[in-house]
C-alpha positions, 0 to 999 in steps of 0.5 A, spaced: 104 927 108 106 925 115 104 931 118 097 931 114 095 924 117 097 926 124 093 933 124 087 929 121 087 924 126 088 929 132 082 933 129 078 926 128 079 924 135 078 931 138 071 931 135 069 925 137 070 927 144 065 933 144 060 929 140 058 924 145 050 924 146 047 925 153 043 920 155 035 921 154 031 923 160 024 923 162 025 929 167 021 935 166 021 941 170 021 948 170 025 954 174 024 961 175 027 966 169 032 968 173 035 962 175 034 959 168 039 965 166 044 963 171 044 955 169 044 957 161 051 960 163 053 953 165 053 951 158 058 956 156 063 954 162 070 951 160 071 943 161 074 943 168 079 938 169 080 934 175 084 928 178 084 924 171 077 926 169 074 932 165 067 935 168 062 939 164 055 942 165 050 941 160 043 944 162 037 943 158 033 949 158 027 946 155 027 940 161 030 944 167 035 939 167 042 939 169 047 933 167 054 933 170 058 929 165 065 926 168 069 923 163 076 919 164 082 922 160 084 916 158 080 910 154 084 905 158 081 907 164 075 905 167 070 907 173 072 903 179 065 904 183 058 901 182 052 906 182 048 903 188 055 904 192 056 911 191 048 914 190 047 916 197 054 920 197 052 923 190 045 925 192 048 928 199 053 932 195 048 934 190 043 937 195 049 941 198 051 944 192 044 945 188 039 944 193 036 951 193 035 950 185 033 943 186 027 946 190 025 951 185 024 945 180 031 944 177 033 936 176 040 934 177 043 928 175 051 925 174 053 922 168 059 918 169 061 917 161 062 909 160 059 907 166 052 910 169 047 915 169 045 917 176 037 918 178 035 925 177 035 929 183 029 933 184 024 937 188 023 933 195 029 929 194 034 934 198 029 934 204 
């Protein structure tokens, strides 16, 4: 009986981690078909673990919007940063990594689960 309760609890908690609803966005872009295929592959990438957080790519094909989700591994932890303090650094790093795709119509935003979502970086923002 005890093992059944533990298994049920683990299954429930694991399911909750994967059912987070991504924040809404009004962004609407369009990318070339070849780039779209490459971006769709990001949805199949495994969740990446780094320094106490997990990173996941969520590409919405109908909007040409890439959301980079970062979630802390422990529910007791919190993000110790303000959106306005890190916005310029995030923009610079995003433009460095995705600048060509952004200039082709991709929108990129970062979602720090439990804290904030950055503004969508789009064509013209990396100039």
